[in-house]
KELUMBA-412615 format. One record per atom (N, C-alpha, C): residue number from 1; residue in three letters; x negated, y negated, z negated. Coordinates in steps of 0.05 Angstrom, whole numbers. Example, Ala and Ser with C-alpha at 12.3 -4.5 7.8 and 13.67 -1.06 7.14 Angstrom:
// KELUMBA-412615
{site 1; Ala; {-264; 114; -156}} {site 1; Ala; {-246; 90; -156}} {site 1; Ala; {-264; 66; -156}} {site 2; Ser; {-257; 45; -142}} {site 2; Ser; {-273; 21; -143}} {site 2; Ser; {-258; -1; -157}} 
// end
This chain:
// KELUMBA-412615
{site 1; Met; {-44; -504; -53}} {site 1; Met; {-35; -515; -32}} {site 1; Met; {-59; -494; -11}} {site 2; Leu; {-50; -483; 14}} {site 2; Leu; {-73; -469; 33}} {site 2; Leu; {-84; -485; 48}} {site 3; Glu; {-75; -500; 61}} {site 3; Glu; {-90; -523; 76}} {site 3; Glu; {-70; -550; 82}} {site 4; Met; {-85; -568; 89}} {site 4; Met; {-70; -594; 95}} {site 4; Met; {-85; -613; 111}} {site 5; Ala; {-72; -625; 134}} {site 5; Ala; {-77; -632; 157}} {site 5; Ala; {-86; -665; 143}} {site 6; Leu; {-111; -679; 156}} {site 6; Leu; {-122; -702; 143}} {site 6; Leu; {-122; -719; 166}} {site 7; Lys; {-110; -745; 172}} {site 7; Lys; {-114; -758; 191}} {site 7; Lys; {-128; -784; 191}} {site 8; His; {-150; -788; 203}} {site 8; His; {-167; -814; 198}} {site 8; His; {-168; -825; 222}} {site 9; Ser; {-168; -852; 224}} {site 9; Ser; {-172; -866; 245}} {site 9; Ser; {-193; -863; 261}} {site 10; Asp; {-185; -870; 287}} {site 10; Asp; {-220; -860; 306}} {site 10; Asp; {-217; -872; 325}} {site 11; Asp; {-228; -906; 330}} {site 11; Asp; {-231; -919; 344}} {site 11; Asp; {-239; -905; 378}} {site 12; Asp; {-252; -883; 377}} {site 12; Asp; {-254; -866; 407}} {site 12; Asp; {-231; -850; 412}} {site 13; Ser; {-219; -846; 401}} {site 13; Ser; {-198; -830; 404}} {site 13; Ser; {-181; -841; 426}} {site 14; Ser; {-164; -827; 442}} {site 14; Ser; {-141; -836; 457}} {site 14; Ser; {-118; -844; 441}} {site 15; Asp; {-108; -832; 427}} {site 15; Asp; {-82; -845; 413}} {site 15; Asp; {-88; -861; 385}} {site 16; Gly; {-113; -860; 381}} {site 16; Gly; {-122; -879; 355}} {site 16; Gly; {-123; -868; 326}} {site 17; Ser; {-123; -836; 330}} {site 17; Ser; {-123; -815; 304}} {site 17; Ser; {-132; -792; 311}} {site 18; Thr; {-145; -772; 297}} {site 18; Thr; {-155; -752; 300}} {site 18; Thr; {-141; -731; 273}} {site 19; Asp; {-137; -709; 277}} {site 19; Asp; {-127; -688; 260}} {site 19; Asp; {-152; -675; 257}} {site 20; Ile; {-153; -676; 225}} {site 20; Ile; {-176; -655; 223}} {site 20; Ile; {-165; -645; 197}} {site 21; Thr; {-167; -618; 197}} {site 21; Thr; {-154; -594; 185}} {site 21; Thr; {-176; -584; 160}} {site 22; Ala; {-169; -587; 132}} {site 22; Ala; {-187; -584; 103}} {site 22; Ala; {-174; -559; 99}} {site 23; Leu; {-188; -542; 84}} {site 23; Leu; {-181; -517; 66}} {site 23; Leu; {-169; -532; 45}} {site 24; Gly; {-145; -512; 38}} {site 24; Gly; {-131; -528; 6}} {site 24; Gly; {-156; -514; -14}} {site 25; Ala; {-137; -513; -38}} {site 25; Ala; {-149; -505; -65}} {site 25; Ala; {-147; -475; -69}} {site 26; Ala; {-130; -466; -54}} {site 26; Ala; {-125; -439; -62}} {site 26; Ala; {-145; -419; -45}} {site 27; Ile; {-148; -422; -18}} {site 27; Ile; {-171; -417; -8}} {site 27; Ile; {-198; -419; -13}} {site 28; Glu; {-205; -451; -24}} {site 28; Glu; {-226; -455; -40}} {site 28; Glu; {-239; -434; -60}} {site 29; Cys; {-213; -434; -77}} {site 29; Cys; {-213; -417; -106}} {site 29; Cys; {-219; -383; -93}} {site 30; Gly; {-208; -377; -70}} {site 30; Gly; {-207; -345; -64}} {site 30; Gly; {-233; -343; -58}} {site 31; Arg; {-246; -357; -43}} {site 31; Arg; {-274; -355; -33}} {site 31; Arg; {-292; -355; -54}} {site 32; Ala; {-290; -371; -74}} {site 32; Ala; {-308; -374; -94}} {site 32; Ala; {-303; -349; -114}} {site 33; Leu; {-280; -334; -114}} {site 33; Leu; {-280; -311; -131}} {site 33; Leu; {-284; -283; -118}} {site 34; Thr; {-289; -287; -92}} {site 34; Thr; {-301; -264; -78}} {site 34; Thr; {-329; -264; -83}} {site 35; Leu; {-344; -284; -89}} {site 35; Leu; {-368; -286; -97}} {site 35; Leu; {-378; -268; -124}} {site 36; Leu; {-351; -271; -142}} {site 36; Leu; {-354; -265; -171}} {site 36; Leu; {-344; -233; -174}} {site 37; Thr; {-338; -216; -154}} {site 37; Thr; {-321; -194; -160}} {site 37; Thr; {-325; -179; -137}} {site 38; Arg; {-328; -146; -142}} {site 38; Arg; {-327; -131; -117}} {site 38; Arg; {-300; -122; -102}} {site 39; His; {-279; -132; -122}} {site 39; His; {-255; -129; -111}} {site 39; His; {-244; -149; -84}} {site 40; Pro; {-231; -145; -68}} {site 40; Pro; {-218; -165; -48}} {site 40; Pro; {-209; -186; -58}} {site 41; Val; {-204; -212; -47}} {site 41; Val; {-190; -231; -62}} {site 41; Val; {-170; -237; -32}} {site 42; Arg; {-145; -241; -37}} {site 42; Arg; {-127; -246; -17}} {site 42; Arg; {-109; -272; -23}} {site 43; Ile; {-97; -285; -3}} {site 43; Ile; {-85; -308; -6}} {site 43; Ile; {-50; -299; 0}} {site 44; Leu; {-34; -302; -20}} {site 44; Leu; {-3; -290; -15}} {site 44; Leu; {8; -318; -5}} {site 45; Lys; {17; -308; 27}} {site 45; Lys; {35; -333; 36}} {site 45; Lys; {59; -341; 22}} {site 46; Gly; {64; -368; 11}} {site 46; Gly; {84; -377; -5}} {site 46; Gly; {72; -385; -29}} {site 47; Gly; {45; -380; -38}} {site 47; Gly; {36; -390; -60}} {site 47; Gly; {40; -382; -82}} {site 48; Tyr; {37; -396; -108}} {site 48; Tyr; {42; -382; -131}} {site 48; Tyr; {79; -374; -137}} {site 49; Gln; {86; -397; -127}} {site 49; Gln; {117; -396; -128}} {site 49; Gln; {131; -365; -124}} {site 50; Arg; {120; -361; -96}} {site 50; Arg; {134; -337; -85}} {site 50; Arg; {123; -311; -99}} {site 51; Phe; {97; -305; -103}} {site 51; Phe; {79; -295; -119}} {site 51; Phe; {92; -284; -148}} {site 52; Ser; {101; -304; -163}} {site 52; Ser; {112; -306; -188}} {site 52; Ser; {142; -291; -190}} {site 53; Ala; {151; -300; -162}} {site 53; Ala; {181; -291; -161}} {site 53; Ala; {184; -260; -152}} {site 54; Met; {162; -254; -146}} {site 54; Met; {158; -218; -132}} {site 54; Met; {144; -204; -157}} {site 55; Tyr; {127; -215; -171}} {site 55; Tyr; {110; -204; -188}} {site 55; Tyr; {111; -216; -210}} {site 56; His; {128; -226; -223}} {site 56; His; {127; -237; -253}} {site 56; His; {112; -225; -275}} {site 57; Phe; {108; -206; -272}} {site 57; Phe; {94; -188; -300}} {site 57; Phe; {64; -193; -288}} {site 58; Phe; {49; -205; -271}} {site 58; Phe; {23; -210; -263}} {site 58; Phe; {22; -241; -272}} {site 59; Arg; {39; -253; -282}} {site 59; Arg; {40; -286; -286}} {site 59; Arg; {22; -288; -306}} {site 60; Thr; {10; -306; -310}} {site 60; Thr; {-14; -315; -334}} {site 60; Thr; {-16; -339; -336}} {site 61; Gln; {-24; -358; -356}} {site 61; Gln; {-30; -381; -362}} {site 61; Gln; {-59; -386; -357}} {site 62; Lys; {-69; -363; -357}} {site 62; Lys; {-103; -360; -360}} {site 62; Lys; {-116; -376; -335}} {site 63; Ile; {-131; -391; -335}} {site 63; Ile; {-141; -406; -315}} {site 63; Ile; {-172; -397; -305}} {site 64; Ile; {-188; -392; -332}} {site 64; Ile; {-216; -380; -319}} {site 64; Ile; {-218; -353; -324}} {site 65; Trp; {-232; -338; -308}} {site 65; Trp; {-235; -307; -309}} {site 65; Trp; {-260; -302; -301}} {site 66; Met; {-275; -285; -330}} {site 66; Met; {-299; -275; -330}} {site 66; Met; {-300; -257; -302}} {site 67; Pro; {-323; -253; -294}} {site 67; Pro; {-327; -233; -269}} {site 67; Pro; {-323; -199; -288}} {site 68; Gln; {-326; -202; -307}} {site 68; Gln; {-325; -172; -331}} {site 68; Gln; {-296; -174; -327}} {site 69; Glu; {-279; -190; -330}} {site 69; Glu; {-252; -183; -337}} {site 69; Glu; {-237; -175; -311}} {site 70; Leu; {-249; -191; -290}} {site 70; Leu; {-235; -189; -260}} {site 70; Leu; {-238; -155; -255}} {site 71; Asp; {-265; -143; -265}} {site 71; Asp; {-275; -120; -248}} {site 71; Asp; {-260; -100; -268}} {site 72; Ala; {-255; -110; -296}} {site 72; Ala; {-238; -87; -315}} {site 72; Ala; {-207; -92; -310}} {site 73; Phe; {-194; -101; -295}} {site 73; Phe; {-168; -103; -281}} {site 73; Phe; {-168; -77; -265}} {site 74; Gln; {-140; -62; -283}} {site 74; Gln; {-135; -40; -272}} {site 74; Gln; {-114; -41; -249}} {site 75; Pro; {-115; -41; -228}} {site 75; Pro; {-99; -43; -204}} {site 75; Pro; {-77; -32; -208}} {site 76; Tyr; {-55; -39; -192}} {site 76; Tyr; {-24; -28; -193}} {site 76; Tyr; {-25; -9; -162}} {site 77; Pro; {-6; 2; -157}} {site 77; Pro; {1; 23; -140}} {site 77; Pro; {-1; 2; -115}} {site 78; Val; {-4; 13; -89}} {site 78; Val; {-11; -5; -66}} {site 78; Val; {23; -7; -52}} {site 79; Glu; {32; -29; -40}} {site 79; Glu; {59; -31; -33}} {site 79; Glu; {59; -24; -7}} {site 80; Ile; {76; -8; 1}} {site 80; Ile; {72; 3; 29}} {site 80; Ile; {100; -12; 44}} {site 81; Ile; {122; -5; 32}} {site 81; Ile; {149; -21; 41}} {site 81; Ile; {155; -37; 15}} {site 82; Pro; {154; -63; 19}} {site 82; Pro; {157; -83; -5}} {site 82; Pro; {178; -84; -18}} {site 83; Gly; {177; -77; -50}} {site 83; Gly; {195; -69; -67}} {site 83; Gly; {210; -42; -62}} {site 84; Lys; {203; -28; -42}} {site 84; Lys; {216; -3; -39}} {site 84; Lys; {196; 20; -43}} {site 85; Ile; {173; 27; -34}} {site 85; Ile; {162; 45; -30}} {site 85; Ile; {130; 35; -39}} {site 86; Tyr; {123; 53; -62}} {site 86; Tyr; {91; 43; -73}} {site 86; Tyr; {78; 71; -65}} {site 87; Leu; {51; 71; -63}} {site 87; Leu; {27; 92; -63}} {site 87; Leu; {11; 86; -85}} {site 88; Gly; {1; 109; -101}} {site 88; Gly; {-15; 106; -121}} {site 88; Gly; {-27; 128; -125}} {site 89; Asn; {-36; 130; -147}} {site 89; Asn; {-52; 159; -161}} {site 89; Asn; {-45; 169; -185}} {site 90; Phe; {-54; 187; -195}} {site 90; Phe; {-37; 200; -218}} {site 90; Phe; {-38; 188; -243}} {site 91; Arg; {-54; 168; -246}} {site 91; Arg; {-61; 150; -269}} {site 91; Arg; {-35; 135; -272}} {site 92; Gln; {-30; 117; -244}} {site 92; Gln; {-13; 101; -246}} {site 92; Gln; {8; 111; -253}} {site 93; Ala; {19; 137; -240}} {site 93; Ala; {40; 149; -241}} {site 93; Ala; {51; 155; -272}} {site 94; Cys; {27; 159; -286}} {site 94; Cys; {36; 166; -315}} {site 94; Cys; {37; 141; -337}} {site 95; Asp; {29; 114; -323}} {site 95; Asp; {32; 94; -339}} {site 95; Asp; {61; 78; -336}} {site 96; Pro; {72; 82; -364}} {site 96; Pro; {100; 72; -369}} {site 96; Pro; {98; 42; -361}} {site 97; Gln; {83; 26; -363}} {site 97; Gln; {86; -3; -358}} {site 97; Gln; {90; -8; -328}} {site 98; Ile; {71; 6; -314}} {site 98; Ile; {73; 10; -285}} {site 98; Ile; {103; 13; -275}} {site 99; Gln; {110; 31; -287}} {site 99; Gln; {139; 42; -277}} {site 99; Gln; {164; 25; -283}} {site 100; Lys; {158; 9; -308}} {site 100; Lys; {174; -14; -311}} {site 100; Lys; {177; -36; -303}} {site 101; Asp; {147; -42; -295}} {site 101; Asp; {137; -72; -275}} {site 101; Asp; {151; -68; -249}} {site 102; Leu; {154; -45; -235}} {site 102; Leu; {155; -43; -210}} {site 102; Leu; {180; -25; -206}} {site 103; Lys; {200; -21; -229}} {site 103; Lys; {224; -13; -229}} {site 103; Lys; {223; 14; -211}} {site 104; Ile; {204; 34; -214}} {site 104; Ile; {202; 55; -201}} {site 104; Ile; {224; 76; -214}} {site 105; Lys; {242; 83; -197}} {site 105; Lys; {265; 102; -196}} {site 105; Lys; {267; 132; -187}} {site 106; Ala; {242; 136; -172}} {site 106; Ala; {238; 165; -167}} {site 106; Ala; {209; 170; -162}} {site 107; His; {198; 194; -158}} {site 107; His; {168; 204; -155}} {site 107; His; {164; 217; -140}} {site 108; Val; {147; 217; -115}} {site 108; Val; {138; 241; -103}} {site 108; Val; {115; 244; -107}} {site 109; Asn; {106; 273; -122}} {site 109; Asn; {81; 277; -133}} {site 109; Asn; {74; 301; -113}} {site 110; Ile; {48; 294; -100}} {site 110; Ile; {36; 312; -78}} {site 110; Ile; {10; 318; -94}} {site 111; Ser; {13; 340; -118}} {site 111; Ser; {-16; 342; -131}} {site 111; Ser; {-4; 369; -146}} {site 112; Met; {-25; 379; -159}} {site 112; Met; {-20; 411; -173}} {site 112; Met; {-12; 395; -199}} {site 113; Glu; {-18; 373; -208}} {site 113; Glu; {-10; 366; -243}} {site 113; Glu; {16; 355; -241}} {site 114; Ala; {22; 359; -265}} {site 114; Ala; {55; 350; -267}} {site 114; Ala; {57; 326; -287}} {site 115; Gly; {66; 303; -278}} {site 115; Gly; {71; 280; -295}} {site 115; Gly; {89; 277; -315}} {site 116; Pro; {92; 263; -330}} {site 116; Pro; {108; 259; -355}} {site 116; Pro; {138; 244; -353}} {site 117; Phe; {141; 236; -321}} {site 117; Phe; {168; 224; -321}} {site 117; Phe; {185; 242; -297}} {site 118; Phe; {210; 238; -303}} {site 118; Phe; {235; 253; -287}} {site 118; Phe; {228; 290; -286}} {site 119; Lys; {220; 295; -307}} {site 119; Lys; {211; 326; -309}} {site 119; Lys; {241; 338; -308}} {site 120; Gly; {238; 359; -296}} {site 120; Gly; {269; 373; -294}} {site 120; Gly; {291; 363; -276}} {site 121; Asp; {286; 335; -265}} {site 121; Asp; {310; 321; -252}} {site 121; Asp; {299; 324; -218}} {site 122; Ala; {309; 345; -208}} {site 122; Ala; {308; 347; -175}} {site 122; Ala; {311; 326; -161}} {site 123; Asp; {328; 304; -166}} {site 123; Asp; {347; 285; -163}} {site 123; Asp; {325; 261; -153}} {site 124; Lys; {302; 262; -174}} {site 124; Lys; {291; 238; -180}} {site 124; Lys; {260; 243; -176}} {site 125; Leu; {257; 273; -176}} {site 125; Leu; {225; 284; -170}} {site 125; Leu; {221; 302; -151}} {site 126; Leu; {205; 297; -128}} {site 126; Leu; {197; 312; -113}} {site 126; Leu; {167; 324; -113}} {site 127; His; {162; 342; -127}} {site 127; His; {136; 355; -131}} {site 127; His; {127; 373; -113}} {site 128; Ile; {111; 370; -95}} {site 128; Ile; {94; 382; -77}} {site 128; Ile; {71; 388; -88}} {site 129; Lys; {66; 419; -93}} {site 129; Lys; {42; 430; -103}} {site 129; Lys; {26; 435; -91}} {site 130; Ile; {7; 424; -77}} {site 130; Ile; {-16; 434; -60}} {site 130; Ile; {-43; 424; -70}} {site 131; Glu; {-66; 441; -59}} {site 131; Glu; {-94; 434; -67}} {site 131; Glu; {-102; 407; -54}} {site 132; Asp; {-117; 399; -63}} {site 132; Asp; {-137; 375; -51}} {site 132; Asp; {-156; 390; -37}} {site 133; Ser; {-150; 406; -9}} {site 133; Ser; {-168; 421; 4}} {site 133; Ser; {-156; 420; 30}} {site 134; Pro; {-175; 428; 50}} {site 134; Pro; {-163; 430; 83}} {site 134; Pro; {-151; 446; 89}} {site 135; Glu; {-153; 470; 69}} {site 135; Glu; {-133; 492; 76}} {site 135; Glu; {-103; 486; 61}} {site 136; Ala; {-100; 466; 48}} {site 136; Ala; {-73; 462; 41}} {site 136; Ala; {-56; 454; 61}} {site 137; Asn; {-29; 469; 58}} {site 137; Asn; {-6; 468; 79}} {site 137; Asn; {15; 450; 68}} {site 138; Ile; {15; 426; 81}} {site 138; Ile; {41; 407; 75}} {site 138; Ile; {58; 410; 96}} {site 139; Ser; {53; 422; 118}} {site 139; Ser; {73; 420; 137}} {site 139; Ser; {104; 427; 126}} {site 140; Pro; {104; 452; 114}} {site 140; Pro; {137; 464; 109}} {site 140; Pro; {152; 445; 88}} {site 141; Phe; {136; 423; 82}} {site 141; Phe; {150; 404; 63}} {site 141; Phe; {161; 378; 71}} {site 142; Leu; {150; 365; 102}} {site 142; Leu; {149; 341; 106}} {site 142; Leu; {176; 330; 115}} {site 143; Arg; {198; 355; 127}} {site 143; Arg; {224; 349; 122}} {site 143; Arg; {237; 336; 101}} {site 144; His; {232; 353; 82}} {site 144; His; {245; 351; 56}} {site 144; His; {237; 325; 46}} {site 145; Leu; {211; 322; 49}} {site 145; Leu; {194; 292; 40}} {site 145; Leu; {209; 276; 50}} {site 146; Cys; {218; 271; 76}} {site 146; Cys; {228; 244; 86}} {site 146; Cys; {256; 245; 81}} {site 147; His; {268; 266; 78}} {site 147; His; {297; 263; 72}} {site 147; His; {295; 254; 39}} {site 148; Phe; {281; 266; 17}} {site 148; Phe; {275; 253; -1}} {site 148; Phe; {278; 223; -12}} {site 149; Ile; {255; 208; 12}} {site 149; Ile; {249; 181; 8}} {site 149; Ile; {280; 170; 26}} {site 150; Glu; {284; 179; 44}} {site 150; Glu; {313; 165; 57}} {site 150; Glu; {338; 165; 40}} {site 151; Ile; {339; 184; 26}} {site 151; Ile; {361; 179; 4}} {site 151; Ile; {358; 164; -19}} {site 152; His; {333; 155; -26}} {site 152; His; {328; 137; -48}} {site 152; His; {325; 113; -33}} {site 153; Leu; {319; 107; -14}} {site 153; Leu; {319; 79; -2}} {site 153; Leu; {349; 75; 3}} {site 154; Glu; {368; 91; 8}} {site 154; Glu; {397; 79; 19}} {site 154; Glu; {405; 77; -15}} {site 155; Leu; {399; 92; -30}} {site 155; Leu; {409; 82; -61}} {site 155; Leu; {393; 58; -73}} {site 156; Asp; {381; 47; -59}} {site 156; Asp; {364; 23; -72}} {site 156; Asp; {346; 29; -93}} {site 157; Ser; {334; 54; -97}} {site 157; Ser; {314; 61; -118}} {site 157; Ser; {289; 54; -105}} {site 158; Val; {272; 43; -121}} {site 158; Val; {244; 43; -113}} {site 158; Val; {225; 71; -121}} {site 159; Ile; {206; 80; -104}} {site 159; Ile; {193; 105; -101}} {site 159; Ile; {167; 107; -101}} {site 160; Leu; {150; 113; -116}} {site 160; Leu; {126; 123; -125}} {site 160; Leu; {112; 145; -111}} {site 161; Val; {101; 146; -88}} {site 161; Val; {93; 173; -79}} {site 161; Val; {59; 169; -91}} {site 162; Phe; {49; 191; -99}} {site 162; Phe; {24; 193; -107}} {site 162; Phe; {10; 223; -104}} {site 163; Ser; {-13; 220; -113}} {site 163; Ser; {-33; 250; -114}} {site 163; Ser; {-51; 247; -128}} {site 164; Thr; {-66; 258; -135}} {site 164; Thr; {-93; 251; -157}} {site 164; Thr; {-107; 230; -158}} {site 165; Met; {-118; 225; -134}} {site 165; Met; {-134; 199; -128}} {site 165; Met; {-119; 176; -109}} {site 166; Gly; {-96; 186; -99}} {site 166; Gly; {-85; 166; -81}} {site 166; Gly; {-94; 162; -51}} {site 167; Ile; {-113; 180; -46}} {site 167; Ile; {-131; 173; -19}} {site 167; Ile; {-122; 192; -3}} {site 168; Ser; {-123; 216; -5}} {site 168; Ser; {-113; 243; 18}} {site 168; Ser; {-80; 249; 14}} {site 169; Arg; {-75; 266; 0}} {site 169; Arg; {-54; 282; 4}} {site 169; Arg; {-23; 262; 3}} {site 170; Ser; {-25; 240; -13}} {site 170; Ser; {-12; 224; -18}} {site 170; Ser; {-8; 206; 6}} {site 171; Cys; {-30; 201; 21}} {site 171; Cys; {-32; 181; 44}} {site 171; Cys; {-22; 201; 65}} {site 172; Ala; {-31; 226; 62}} {site 172; Ala; {-14; 241; 86}} {site 172; Ala; {14; 242; 87}} {site 173; Ala; {29; 242; 57}} {site 173; Ala; {57; 240; 60}} {site 173; Ala; {70; 215; 66}} {site 174; Ile; {57; 190; 57}} {site 174; Ile; {66; 165; 70}} {site 174; Ile; {66; 164; 103}} {site 175; Leu; {43; 174; 111}} {site 175; Leu; {38; 173; 143}} {site 175; Leu; {59; 192; 157}} {site 176; Ala; {63; 218; 145}} {site 176; Ala; {82; 232; 160}} {site 176; Ala; {113; 220; 151}} {site 177; Tyr; {125; 203; 131}} {site 177; Tyr; {143; 191; 131}} {site 177; Tyr; {147; 160; 151}} {site 178; Leu; {126; 153; 152}} {site 178; Leu; {122; 129; 172}} {site 178; Leu; {124; 137; 200}} {site 179; Val; {115; 157; 213}} {site 179; Val; {120; 167; 230}} {site 179; Val; {145; 183; 243}} {site 180; His; {163; 192; 218}} {site 180; His; {189; 205; 219}} {site 180; His; {211; 178; 221}} {site 181; Gln; {207; 162; 207}} {site 181; Gln; {220; 138; 199}} {site 181; Gln; {225; 123; 223}} {site 182; Asn; {203; 114; 236}} {site 182; Asn; {198; 91; 256}} {site 182; Asn; {194; 105; 280}} {site 183; Glu; {193; 130; 282}} {site 183; Glu; {194; 143; 312}} {site 183; Glu; {167; 136; 326}} {site 184; Gln; {146; 128; 313}} {site 184; Gln; {123; 118; 321}} {site 184; Gln; {101; 141; 324}} {site 185; Thr; {79; 134; 336}} {site 185; Thr; {52; 151; 338}} {site 185; Thr; {42; 154; 316}} {site 186; Leu; {28; 173; 305}} {site 186; Leu; {5; 178; 286}} {site 186; Leu; {-9; 147; 286}} {site 187; Lys; {-20; 138; 308}} {site 187; Lys; {-45; 121; 310}} {site 187; Lys; {-29; 98; 302}} {site 188; Arg; {-8; 87; 311}} {site 188; Arg; {5; 73; 295}} {site 188; Arg; {7; 62; 261}} {site 189; Ser; {24; 87; 256}} {site 189; Ser; {27; 91; 227}} {site 189; Ser; {-2; 92; 212}} {site 190; Trp; {-26; 100; 225}} {site 190; Trp; {-50; 108; 216}} {site 190; Trp; {-58; 75; 207}} {site 191; Ala; {-57; 62; 230}} {site 191; Ala; {-65; 35; 227}} {site 191; Ala; {-53; 14; 206}} {site 192; Tyr; {-25; 23; 203}} {site 192; Tyr; {-8; 7; 183}} {site 192; Tyr; {-16; 9; 155}} {site 193; Leu; {-19; 36; 155}} {site 193; Leu; {-28; 52; 123}} {site 193; Leu; {-56; 37; 119}} {site 194; Lys; {-73; 37; 140}} {site 194; Lys; {-104; 28; 136}} {site 194; Lys; {-98; -4; 120}} {site 195; Lys; {-85; -15; 129}} {site 195; Lys; {-76; -43; 124}} {site 195; Lys; {-65; -49; 92}} {site 196; Cys; {-55; -31; 90}} {site 196; Cys; {-48; -27; 63}} {site 196; Cys; {-63; -15; 39}} {site 197; Lys; {-76; 0; 52}} {site 197; Lys; {-97; 19; 30}} {site 197; Lys; {-125; 30; 50}} {site 198; Asn; {-145; 11; 44}} {site 198; Asn; {-167; 11; 66}} {site 198; Asn; {-183; 36; 59}} {site 199; Asn; {-182; 48; 33}} {site 199; Asn; {-197; 72; 29}} {site 199; Asn; {-181; 93; 32}} {site 200; Met; {-157; 98; 53}} {site 200; Met; {-141; 121; 55}} {site 200; Met; {-160; 137; 70}} {site 201; Cys; {-161; 163; 60}} {site 201; Cys; {-173; 189; 73}} {site 201; Cys; {-161; 214; 79}} {site 202; Pro; {-142; 222; 88}} {site 202; Pro; {-130; 247; 88}} {site 202; Pro; {-153; 267; 96}} {site 203; Asn; {-153; 282; 87}} {site 203; Asn; {-177; 304; 99}} {site 203; Asn; {-170; 321; 124}} {site 204; Arg; {-183; 334; 136}} {site 204; Arg; {-183; 340; 165}} {site 204; Arg; {-153; 361; 168}} {site 205; Gly; {-154; 377; 151}} {site 205; Gly; {-132; 397; 146}} {site 205; Gly; {-109; 385; 153}} {site 206; Leu; {-102; 362; 138}} {site 206; Leu; {-76; 343; 135}} {site 206; Leu; {-78; 329; 165}} {site 207; Val; {-102; 319; 168}} {site 207; Val; {-101; 302; 198}} {site 207; Val; {-86; 321; 218}} {site 208; Ala; {-95; 345; 215}} {site 208; Ala; {-84; 366; 236}} {site 208; Ala; {-54; 370; 239}} {site 209; Gln; {-44; 377; 208}} {site 209; Gln; {-16; 381; 208}} {site 209; Gln; {0; 354; 213}} {site 210; Leu; {-12; 339; 208}} {site 210; Leu; {5; 306; 219}} {site 210; Leu; {9; 307; 249}} {site 211; Ser; {-13; 311; 264}} {site 211; Ser; {-16; 310; 292}} {site 211; Ser; {12; 331; 303}} {site 212; Gln; {16; 354; 288}} {site 212; Gln; {30; 370; 295}} {site 212; Gln; {61; 361; 283}} {site 213; Trp; {59; 346; 267}} {site 213; Trp; {83; 332; 259}} {site 213; Trp; {94; 311; 280}} {site 214; Glu; {73; 296; 290}} {site 214; Glu; {76; 275; 311}} {site 214; Glu; {90; 289; 332}} {site 215; Lys; {82; 317; 339}} {site 215; Lys; {93; 326; 364}} {site 215; Lys; {121; 329; 359}} {site 216; Ile; {127; 346; 335}} {site 216; Ile; {156; 353; 328}} {site 216; Ile; {175; 328; 328}} {site 217; Val; {161; 302; 321}} {site 217; Val; {178; 281; 315}} {site 217; Val; {187; 260; 343}} {site 218; Leu; {163; 257; 359}} {site 218; Leu; {162; 246; 384}} {site 218; Leu; {164; 268; 408}} {site 219; Gly; {162; 290; 403}} {site 219; Gly; {160; 311; 428}} {site 219; Gly; {130; 318; 443}} {site 220; Asp; {110; 304; 432}} {site 220; Asp; {80; 307; 442}} {site 220; Asp; {64; 296; 422}} {site 221; Cys; {44; 310; 423}} {site 221; Cys; {16; 300; 412}} {site 221; Cys; {4; 271; 422}} {site 222; Ile; {10; 257; 417}} {site 222; Ile; {-1; 231; 431}} {site 222; Ile; {-26; 226; 419}} {site 223; Thr; {-26; 223; 392}} {site 223; Thr; {-56; 210; 378}} {site 223; Thr; {-78; 230; 385}} {site 224; Asp; {-100; 216; 391}} {site 224; Asp; {-128; 234; 394}} {site 224; Asp; {-142; 241; 371}} {site 225; Ile; {-132; 262; 352}} {site 225; Ile; {-143; 256; 329}} {site 225; Ile; {-169; 266; 328}} {site 226; Met; {-182; 271; 350}} {site 226; Met; {-216; 274; 351}} {site 226; Met; {-237; 254; 352}} {site 227; Asp; {-217; 230; 354}} {site 227; Asp; {-225; 202; 355}} {site 227; Asp; {-237; 197; 323}} {site 228; Leu; {-259; 189; 316}} {site 228; Leu; {-276; 185; 302}} {site 228; Leu; {-261; 167; 271}} {site 229; Val; {-237; 153; 285}} {site 229; Val; {-224; 139; 266}} {site 229; Val; {-212; 156; 244}} {site 230; Tyr; {-205; 177; 255}} {site 230; Tyr; {-190; 203; 243}} {site 230; Tyr; {-205; 219; 225}} 
// end
């Protein structure tokens, strides 16, 4: 229970009662866990029942977790569009259990490395081979990238977009798609992705190309990429 309203009689109140909101067990537990691990602890609206329905592979009967166990837990890819698009790193893209749990049906690989899944299947694998460098040129691939993702969303396929660390190149790919799909500014797309993945950090070369992509999609460079946010 996230919170509960407790009513107590109060002779001094005009209506004879006062509403006092107290924190529920889930929030209290979350607060306690934040003191034991360096990883953020978030409370899912809907509680355990909703969580269990969406992420059954995380269910456990374990009640007590040691700090070392929490720190050793290997994170899954970040959910960008729930149940449809995930953002991850190369290790996650090579993990067969993650592919099974998330029901991944297509990969967008923005790295020089070749992953073990969907080799030779151009319908399920888009491999954009660019270096992790400010000089890397992703612009020529952006239209195809967006088209590839759109096709798989229409087919109800779950897509994993990834790069080596899942911080720069793959984030740039997701930003390009968000600008294109929603016809929204780079600034707004950036803010959305930042909420999903706090450590996102496309390099300056990719940011400049995303600014030009914004101009292509929206007709003008609206976002000021000289802002320190970018």
